[in-house]
RODO-2510 file (C-alpha; in nm, 4 decimals, decimal comma):
residues 463
     n   res          X          Y          Z
     1     m     1,3181     7,2178    11,4405
     2     i     1,0298     7,1950    11,1973
     3     v     1,1280     7,0119    10,8798
     4     s     0,8172     7,0665    10,6737
     5     r     0,8259     7,1005    10,2968
     6     l     0,6786     7,3727    10,0826
     7     a     0,3945     7,2077     9,8921
     8     p     0,2823     7,3123     9,5434
     9     a    -0,0222     7,5172     9,4746
    10     g    -0,2558     7,3850     9,2070
    11     m    -0,1283     7,5562     8,8934
    12     g    -0,2384     7,4865     8,5404
    13     v     0,0311     7,5340     8,2783
    14     l    -0,0504     7,6544     7,9275
    15     a     0,2415     7,6403     7,6839
    16     l     0,0989     7,7896     7,3666
    17     g     0,3771     7,9832     7,2005
    18     a     0,3350     8,3386     7,3314
    19     l     0,4332     8,4373     7,6842
    20     i     0,1639     8,3296     7,9286
    21     y     0,1619     8,4392     8,2918
    22     v     0,0756     8,1411     8,5057
    23     g     0,0626     8,2832     8,8572
    24     r     0,2025     8,2549     9,2062
    25     a     0,2442     7,9342     9,4011
    26     s     0,1372     7,9644     9,7629
    27     l     0,1127     7,7333    10,0591
    28     p    -0,2152     7,5535    10,1193
    29     e    -0,3544     7,7122    10,4359
    30     a    -0,4133     7,3970    10,6369
    31     s    -0,2133     7,1089    10,4920
    32     v     0,1460     7,2297    10,5333
    33     p     0,2665     7,4493    10,8226
    34     l     0,4973     7,7415    10,7627
    35     r     0,8556     7,6948    10,8743
    36     v     0,9824     7,8260    11,2012
    37     p     1,3128     7,9999    11,1195
    38     v     1,6225     7,8893    11,3076
    39     n     1,7538     8,1392    11,5602
    40     g     2,0967     8,2917    11,5149
    41     t     2,2867     8,4539    11,2318
    42     a     2,4762     8,2547    10,9722
    43     s     2,6203     8,4721    10,6951
    44     g     2,3308     8,7087    10,7633
    45     e     2,0947     8,4489    10,6196
    46     r     1,9371     8,2747    10,9179
    47     g     1,6048     8,3849    11,0557
    48     r     1,4379     8,4536    10,7209
    49     a     1,0830     8,5455    10,8213
    50     v     0,9219     8,4273    10,4978
    51     s     1,0795     8,1838    10,2553
    52     p     1,0910     8,3160     9,8973
    53     l     0,9786     7,9702     9,7875
    54     t     0,6259     8,0723     9,8897
    55     q     0,6344     8,3301     9,6083
    56     t     0,7185     8,1317     9,2956
    57     n     0,6183     8,2570     8,9503
    58     l     0,5872     8,0213     8,6530
    59     q     0,5915     8,1589     8,2990
    60     s     0,5435     7,9532     7,9833
    61     f     0,6709     8,0585     7,6417
    62     a     0,6574     7,7723     7,3912
    63     e     0,6083     7,4022     7,3364
    64     l     0,8965     7,1621     7,2756
    65     d     0,9719     7,1461     6,9038
    66     e     1,1643     6,8150     6,8993
    67     e     1,2427     6,5440     7,1571
    68     l     1,6043     6,4579     7,0802
    69     p     1,7896     6,1485     7,2068
    70     g     2,0600     6,1456     7,4697
    71     t     2,0756     6,2556     7,8318
    72     w     2,3064     6,4328     8,0752
    73     p     2,0846     6,4256     8,3837
    74     g     2,2936     6,6164     8,6347
    75     f     2,6343     6,7167     8,7645
    76     r     2,9039     6,5037     8,5962
    77     g     2,6519     6,3010     8,3959
    78     s     2,4521     5,9827     8,4459
    79     l     2,6997     5,8128     8,6819
    80     s     2,8390     6,1278     8,8477
    81     d     3,1795     6,0513     8,6935
    82     g     3,2175     6,3043     8,4116
    83     v     3,1821     6,0420     8,1368
    84     s     2,9052     6,0401     7,8734
    85     e     2,7090     5,7155     7,8600
    86     d     2,4816     5,7665     7,5553
    87     g     2,7138     5,6029     7,2983
    88     t     2,6958     5,8764     7,0351
    89     m     2,9984     5,8773     6,8050
    90     l     3,1766     6,2123     6,7841
    91     a     3,3580     6,3611     6,4871
    92     d     3,7334     6,3769     6,5465
    93     v     3,7791     6,6123     6,2519
    94     w     3,5932     6,9430     6,2751
    95     p     3,4868     7,1773     5,9949
    96     e     3,7016     7,4806     5,9269
    97     g     3,6102     7,7354     6,1913
    98     g     3,5086     7,4722     6,4424
    99     p     3,1998     7,2625     6,5202
   100     t     2,8638     7,3750     6,3807
   101     h     2,7128     7,6396     6,6070
   102     l     2,3462     7,5507     6,6665
   103     w     2,2241     7,8241     6,9025
   104     s     2,3166     8,0606     7,1844
   105     v     2,1248     8,2382     7,4616
   106     d     2,2102     8,5131     7,7086
   107     v     2,2192     8,4040     8,0728
   108     g     2,2765     8,5726     8,4070
   109     e     2,6277     8,6095     8,5439
   110     g     2,7523     8,2830     8,6824
   111     y     2,8965     7,9381     8,6216
   112     a     2,5902     7,7145     8,6574
   113     g     2,5995     7,4190     8,4180
   114     a     2,3142     7,2612     8,2236
   115     a     2,1365     6,9277     8,2550
   116     i     1,9712     6,7628     7,9509
   117     e     1,6894     6,5138     7,9104
   118     k     1,4299     6,4358     7,6413
   119     g     1,5305     6,7280     7,4227
   120     r     1,5148     6,9824     7,7061
   121     v     1,7995     7,1827     7,8576
   122     y     1,7679     7,2950     8,2207
   123     l     1,9650     7,5790     8,3783
   124     m     1,9612     7,7332     8,7263
   125     d     2,0023     8,1034     8,6503
   126     y     1,9794     8,4445     8,8158
   127     d     1,7793     8,7403     8,6799
   128     q     1,9595     9,0546     8,7958
   129     d     1,6845     9,2902     8,6723
   130     a     1,4063     9,1020     8,8531
   131     r     1,6276     9,0168     9,1542
   132     a     1,5202     8,6539     9,1370
   133     d     1,6516     8,2997     9,1130
   134     v     1,5254     8,1440     8,7895
   135     m     1,5030     7,7830     8,6751
   136     r     1,4940     7,7963     8,2942
   137     c     1,4053     7,5248     8,0434
   138     f     1,5157     7,5430     7,6778
   139     s     1,4752     7,3324     7,3669
   140     l     1,7928     7,1378     7,2865
   141     a     1,7008     7,1500     6,9174
   142     s     1,6540     7,5261     6,8815
   143     g     1,7571     7,6974     7,2060
   144     k     1,4193     7,8650     7,2455
   145     e     1,3040     7,9075     7,6033
   146     l     1,0089     7,6857     7,6942
   147     w     0,9367     7,7984     8,0504
   148     r     1,0896     7,9532     8,3585
   149     l     1,0088     7,9426     8,7279
   150     s     1,1384     8,2198     8,9525
   151     y     1,1264     8,3308     9,3141
   152     p     1,2413     8,6663     9,4545
   153     l     1,5881     8,6740     9,6073
   154     d     1,8471     8,9438     9,6515
   155     v     2,1891     8,8142     9,5457
   156     k     2,4882     9,0455     9,5103
   157     r     2,7515     8,9891     9,2437
   158     n     3,0326     8,7786     9,3890
   159     h     3,2250     8,6328     9,0942
   160     g     2,8854     8,5482     8,9480
   161     m     2,5734     8,4259     9,1226
   162     s     2,4452     8,0811     9,0164
   163     r     2,6969     7,7953     9,0013
   164     t     2,5084     7,4650     9,0403
   165     v     2,3765     7,1980     8,8017
   166     p     2,0164     7,0676     8,8244
   167     a     1,9369     6,6966     8,8629
   168     l     1,6766     6,5055     8,6567
   169     a     1,4879     6,1809     8,7193
   170     d     1,1362     6,0373     8,6996
   171     g     0,9770     6,3465     8,5494
   172     r     1,1251     6,5868     8,8059
   173     v     1,4016     6,8473     8,8010
   174     v     1,5681     6,9476     9,1284
   175     a     1,7949     7,2492     9,1684
   176     m     1,9757     7,4477     9,4377
   177     g     1,9977     7,8258     9,4158
   178     p     2,2935     8,0400     9,5260
   179     k     2,1547     8,0874     9,8777
   180     c     2,0670     7,7206     9,9321
   181     h     1,7015     7,7167     9,8256
   182     v     1,6157     7,3722     9,6861
   183     t     1,3269     7,3405     9,4396
   184     c     1,1638     7,0368     9,2804
   185     l     0,9644     7,1035     8,9631
   186     d     0,7734     6,9048     8,7043
   187     a     1,0403     6,8564     8,4361
   188     q     0,7973     6,8980     8,1487
   189     t     0,5828     7,1898     8,2662
   190     g     0,7923     7,3615     8,5331
   191     e     0,5131     7,3332     8,7884
   192     f     0,6395     7,3694     9,1462
   193     q     0,6262     7,0439     9,3473
   194     w     0,8090     7,1151     9,6730
   195     g     1,0950     7,3192     9,8134
   196     i     1,3412     7,3315    10,1004
   197     d     1,5069     7,6400    10,2462
   198     l     1,8236     7,4819    10,3877
   199     v     1,9209     7,7961    10,5781
   200     s     1,5906     7,8309    10,7650
   201     e     1,5263     7,4599    10,8151
   202     f     1,8726     7,3299    10,8971
   203     g     2,0857     7,6295    10,9875
   204     t     2,3016     7,5930    10,6763
   205     e     2,5612     7,8651    10,6345
   206     v     2,5770     7,9866    10,2740
   207     p     2,9318     7,9227    10,1430
   208     p     3,1552     8,2256    10,0709
   209     w     3,0977     8,2136     9,6920
   210     y     2,7362     8,0970     9,7233
   211     a     2,6143     7,7404     9,6876
   212     g     2,8162     7,5163     9,4574
   213     q     2,6647     7,1862     9,5737
   214     c     2,4590     7,0148     9,3035
   215     p     2,1634     6,7977     9,4122
   216     l     2,1988     6,4222     9,3672
   217     i     1,8983     6,2063     9,2754
   218     d     1,9517     5,8400     9,3530
   219     e     1,6911     5,5619     9,3633
   220     g     1,3977     5,7987     9,3942
   221     r     1,5568     6,0131     9,6634
   222     v     1,7168     6,3567     9,6599
   223     i     2,0457     6,3566     9,8523
   224     l     2,1621     6,6880     9,9972
   225     a     2,4309     6,7947    10,2446
   226     p     2,2938     7,0907    10,4454
   227     a     2,5883     7,0654    10,6893
   228     g     2,3813     7,2644    10,9344
   229     d     2,3567     7,2806    11,3114
   230     e     2,2353     6,9240    11,3556
   231     v     2,2139     6,7614    11,0111
   232     l     2,5122     6,6793    10,7901
   233     m     2,3254     6,4944    10,5142
   234     l     1,9616     6,4538    10,4185
   235     a     1,7567     6,2224    10,1952
   236     v     1,4073     6,3243    10,0847
   237     d     1,1554     6,1485     9,8644
   238     l     1,1775     6,2845     9,5103
   239     q     0,8029     6,2905     9,4487
   240     s     0,6784     6,4240     9,7830
   241     g     0,9746     6,6004     9,9439
   242     a     0,9164     6,4032    10,2654
   243     t     1,2235     6,3293    10,4774
   244     v     1,3497     5,9705    10,4436
   245     w     1,6505     5,9994    10,6760
   246     t     1,8961     6,2500    10,8190
   247     t     2,2601     6,2136    10,9208
   248     p     2,3732     6,3932    11,2373
   249     n     2,6516     6,6493    11,2292
   250     p     2,8339     6,6094    11,5623
   251     m     3,1535     6,7397    11,3969
   252     g     2,9933     7,0799    11,3334
   253     w     3,1033     7,0784    10,9689
   254     k     2,9808     7,3568    10,7416
   255     m     2,8695     7,3371    10,3787
   256     t     3,1388     7,3537    10,1110
   257     h     3,1126     7,3842     9,7315
   258     v     3,1419     7,0039     9,6966
   259     s     2,8590     6,7792     9,5754
   260     v     2,7716     6,4436     9,7336
   261     v     2,9208     6,1443     9,5468
   262     p     2,7641     5,7931     9,5417
   263     l     3,0255     5,5167     9,5736
   264     t     3,0450     5,1537     9,6842
   265     l     3,3025     5,1165     9,9623
   266     g     3,3578     4,8088    10,1742
   267     g     3,0769     4,6419     9,9808
   268     r     2,8286     4,9052    10,0989
   269     k     2,6716     5,1832     9,8959
   270     t     2,7948     5,5065    10,0469
   271     y     2,7441     5,8775     9,9968
   272     v     3,0755     6,0601    10,0373
   273     y     3,0871     6,4307    10,1232
   274     c     3,3661     6,6765    10,1985
   275     g     3,2739     6,9265    10,4690
   276     h     3,4910     7,2204    10,5634
   277     r     3,6848     7,0186    10,8221
   278     g     3,6986     6,6716    10,6728
   279     v     3,5373     6,3974    10,4672
   280     a     3,2605     6,1565    10,5706
   281     g     3,0910     5,8425    10,4394
   282     v     2,7179     5,7925    10,4965
   283     a     2,5196     5,4699    10,4457
   284     a     2,2933     5,5183    10,1440
   285     d     2,0099     5,3073    10,2850
   286     t     1,9901     5,4432    10,6394
   287     g     2,1833     5,7698    10,6567
   288     e     2,4128     5,6272    10,9231
   289     l     2,7463     5,8053    10,9593
   290     l     2,9859     5,5183    10,8798
   291     w     3,3193     5,6956    10,8937
   292     q     3,4825     6,0362    10,9004
   293     s     3,8333     6,1722    10,8647
   294     d     4,0009     6,5095    10,8987
   295     a     4,2916     6,3975    10,6780
   296     w     4,1436     6,5917    10,3846
   297     k     4,0393     6,9503    10,4442
   298     i     4,1080     7,2777    10,2661
   299     s     4,1235     7,6041    10,4564
   300     l     3,9852     7,8403    10,1900
   301     a     3,7540     7,6672     9,9409
   302     t     3,6694     7,2984     9,9040
   303     v     3,5373     7,2524     9,5507
   304     c     3,6373     6,9232     9,3863
   305     s     3,4467     6,6038     9,4584
   306     p     3,6302     6,2868     9,5677
   307     v     3,6903     6,0228     9,2987
   308     g     3,6441     5,6543     9,3755
   309     l     3,9244     5,4180     9,2688
   310     a     3,9637     5,0406     9,2789
   311     d     4,0189     4,8602     9,6108
   312     d     3,8048     5,1023     9,8144
   313     r     4,0414     5,3936     9,7582
   314     l     3,9520     5,7605     9,7239
   315     f     4,1404     6,0338     9,5382
   316     f     4,1022     6,3894     9,6675
   317     s     4,2349     6,7025     9,5002
   318     g     4,2076     7,0734     9,5665
   319     g     4,3437     7,4189     9,5018
   320     y     4,5161     7,6768     9,7186
   321     n     4,8223     7,4516     9,7576
   322     a     4,6149     7,1594     9,8888
   323     g     4,7585     6,9188     9,6290
   324     s     4,6006     6,5726     9,6347
   325     l     4,5588     6,2682     9,8572
   326     l     4,5066     5,8936     9,8155
   327     m     4,3003     5,7391    10,0970
   328     k     4,1987     5,3793    10,1703
   329     i     3,8643     5,2984    10,3343
   330     r     3,8521     4,9735    10,5318
   331     e     3,5675     4,7850    10,6988
   332     e     3,6387     4,5010    10,9406
   333     g     3,3730     4,3551    11,1669
   334     g     3,1536     4,6619    11,1343
   335     k     3,4374     4,8997    11,2194
   336     w     3,5388     5,1537    10,9552
   337     t     3,8823     5,3140    10,9257
   338     c     4,0427     5,5646    10,6900
   339     e     4,4077     5,5177    10,5987
   340     e     4,6115     5,7912    10,4361
   341     l     4,8148     5,6241    10,1588
   342     e     5,0034     5,9051     9,9876
   343     r     4,9991     6,2824     9,9517
   344     f     5,1087     6,4792     9,6468
   345     d     5,2007     6,8451     9,6482
   346     a     5,0268     7,0950     9,4210
   347     d     5,3122     7,0982     9,1696
   348     h     5,2580     6,7251     9,1154
   349     f     4,8787     6,7443     9,1078
   350     g     4,6049     6,9538     9,2585
   351     a     4,2727     7,0679     9,1135
   352     t     4,1447     7,4151     9,1913
   353     q     3,7957     7,3929     9,0443
   354     q     3,7192     7,0919     8,8216
   355     t     3,7014     6,7357     8,9599
   356     p     3,9364     6,4851     8,7894
   357     i     3,7841     6,2047     8,5799
   358     l     3,8641     5,8344     8,6134
   359     f     3,8493     5,6616     8,2744
   360     d     3,9851     5,3158     8,1909
   361     e     4,1781     5,3114     8,5203
   362     y     4,3532     5,6443     8,4562
   363     l     4,2867     5,9874     8,6042
   364     y     4,2619     6,3006     8,3920
   365     g     4,2590     6,6475     8,5435
   366     v     4,3940     7,0017     8,5278
   367     r     4,6520     7,1065     8,7836
   368     p     4,7021     7,4621     8,9186
   369     n     4,9335     7,5775     8,6383
   370     g     4,6610     7,4961     8,3839
   371     e     4,8184     7,1818     8,2371
   372     l     4,6013     6,8811     8,1593
   373     v     4,7548     6,5784     8,3311
   374     c     4,7093     6,2020     8,3047
   375     l     4,7917     5,9947     8,6143
   376     d     4,7637     5,6242     8,6859
   377     d     4,5521     5,5175     8,9828
   378     q     4,8579     5,5315     9,2091
   379     g     4,9071     5,8994     9,1299
   380     v     5,2044     5,8519     8,8955
   381     i     5,2062     6,1055     8,6093
   382     q     5,1820     5,9523     8,2612
   383     w     5,1812     6,2758     8,0608
   384     t     5,1082     6,6473     8,0757
   385     s     4,9783     6,8763     7,8038
   386     g     5,2720     7,1128     7,8540
   387     l     5,2685     7,4882     7,9018
   388     d     5,1676     7,5469     7,5387
   389     h     4,8299     7,3821     7,6042
   390     r     4,6801     7,5142     7,9259
   391     f     4,3162     7,5059     8,0299
   392     g     4,2960     7,7283     8,3368
   393     l     3,9787     7,6754     8,5401
   394     g     3,7723     7,5496     8,2467
   395     p     3,5579     7,2338     8,2546
   396     f     3,6244     6,9003     8,0864
   397     m     3,4429     6,5718     8,0258
   398     i     3,4954     6,2446     7,8403
   399     a     3,2667     6,1339     7,5567
   400     d     3,3216     5,8591     7,2983
   401     g     3,6737     5,8068     7,4337
   402     y     3,7751     6,1713     7,3855
   403     i     3,8518     6,4407     7,6397
   404     l     3,6554     6,7582     7,5660
   405     a     3,8318     7,0385     7,7524
   406     m     3,7534     7,4097     7,7651
   407     n     3,9951     7,6872     7,8530
   408     d     3,9086     8,0109     8,0326
   409     e     3,8309     8,1984     7,7096
   410     g     3,5948     7,9424     7,5559
   411     r     3,8366     7,7480     7,3367
   412     l     3,7279     7,3833     7,3137
   413     s     3,9845     7,1072     7,2603
   414     m     3,9379     6,7401     7,1685
   415     i     4,2107     6,5134     7,3099
   416     e     4,2603     6,1364     7,3038
   417     a     4,1742     5,9879     7,6461
   418     v     4,4677     5,7448     7,6495
   419     p     4,7699     5,7158     7,8830
   420     d     5,0249     5,6883     7,5994
   421     g     5,0715     6,0634     7,5562
   422     f     4,8997     6,3961     7,5032
   423     e     4,7455     6,4038     7,1551
   424     l     4,5450     6,7099     7,0577
   425     l     4,3043     6,6254     6,7743
   426     e     4,1076     6,9477     6,7276
   427     e     4,0537     7,2856     6,8898
   428     a     3,8243     7,5797     6,8182
   429     s     3,6702     7,8762     6,9971
   430     i     3,3008     7,8172     7,0622
   431     l     3,2580     8,1073     7,3074
   432     e     3,3963     8,4563     7,2772
   433     g     3,3597     8,5764     7,6326
   434     h     3,5578     8,4982     7,9456
   435     d     3,5393     8,2791     8,2562
   436     s     3,4140     7,9763     8,0618
   437     w     3,4036     7,7736     8,3801
   438     g     3,0545     7,6230     8,4000
   439     p     3,0342     7,2417     8,3719
   440     m     2,9508     7,1253     8,0173
   441     a     2,6747     6,8825     7,9193
   442     i     2,6385     6,6595     7,6137
   443     a     2,3479     6,4603     7,4704
   444     g     2,3275     6,2981     7,1295
   445     g     2,6482     6,4719     7,0240
   446     r     2,5126     6,8191     7,1074
   447     l     2,7459     6,9932     7,3500
   448     v     2,6079     7,2692     7,5747
   449     a     2,8659     7,5035     7,7278
   450     r     2,8732     7,8492     7,8808
   451     d     3,0881     8,1404     7,9848
   452     l     3,0031     8,4119     8,2369
   453     t     2,7024     8,5481     8,0445
   454     k     2,6249     8,3239     7,7438
   455     m     2,5255     7,9607     7,6853
   456     v     2,5863     7,7906     7,3498
   457     c     2,5171     7,4586     7,1805
   458     v     2,7458     7,3069     6,9155
   459     d     2,7170     6,9854     6,7149
   460     l     2,9966     6,7321     6,7686
   461     e     2,8218     6,4245     6,6318
   462     a     2,9978     6,2231     6,3614
   463     k     2,7892     6,2427     6,0421
***
């Protein structure tokens, strides 16, 4: 198997207001070999003769108007835990009619969430007219589009197309498209740096509802879970795209919609991933497969990431009657074991789409009937929002000690993140569409949210 990386062509970027065509990125003829596609047929996607990443187009529209403070650099924020870390105080009383609406933009059908850094908003999108994956960059201040990089790809509507969140670090933005194409771009200009076609390189099988895995950037490395023929997990250098290590996949697990989670277990930094037949822990420094267990697996769709608790415990939750599971990871004399502590049925707690959040030693999540639930770290329910306050498959986060939760129709609620009881402070509709399921992002009190076809920004900062 050839595990080369697509290298960038030398492209100059001119961002001078009007639309400027920048050109196609192509492989240098001698320095980087073309991939040899993997034989076989996985979801009709293996054996791609030419990767679309050799045909990238970069367009520039405008310069950044204002570099605003705050960051939300990837899926579930700075620490991959769903909690904002920028310290901005939020208003707990909203104006009549809801928070101030700052801007909105039309986006392709999907549930991809935004990442934010240095006043820029990044979104992995799909252009149905051009039949292309598109990484788009917007101004957080005004919503105007700054640049976009696209590559041709035929994606059919399947409950939307794009559904991943980009990752930002060290001047780079990394994203995964619906058919498992990974791109690394210059975060300021959009210039293509390198790319990986996980299907052709690793034999990845595109998940049933397209890729939902969000790239993780950790200590200068991009962590991915191809879950292909031979490789379960992969670390590549952020700047060059060169392989640092790979983790074997003797279990034959396939890719799910879950993202890799960094946790410290047994005193060792570990990347935890849920494949379609179980969960595994991989050493962050070497890629060694430390442990695996088939105690947690979901037959139809594995979506929610595991949550790390105190005492080397993990909390898993899922939909389709999977319920939830508490697991203990132990390490003794170099031997790792996984102990199932307690299972809970779906009526007690399960999570179909959005990963629960651990905050001040309590878990907050939405169970299958749409109720927001608070549990202690033993899984005991502290309160529920009740059937009058249901949130469906909508996203939620915690910022400034408040839960910000969206329902399916775009109604945003602010709730106290405390175990004493459910206390709704404010609620208002900030979207007027449907399927408001994409993960939200917040930076400097500016909340970015989306529904199936529109992305909006509202101001929640306390004045």
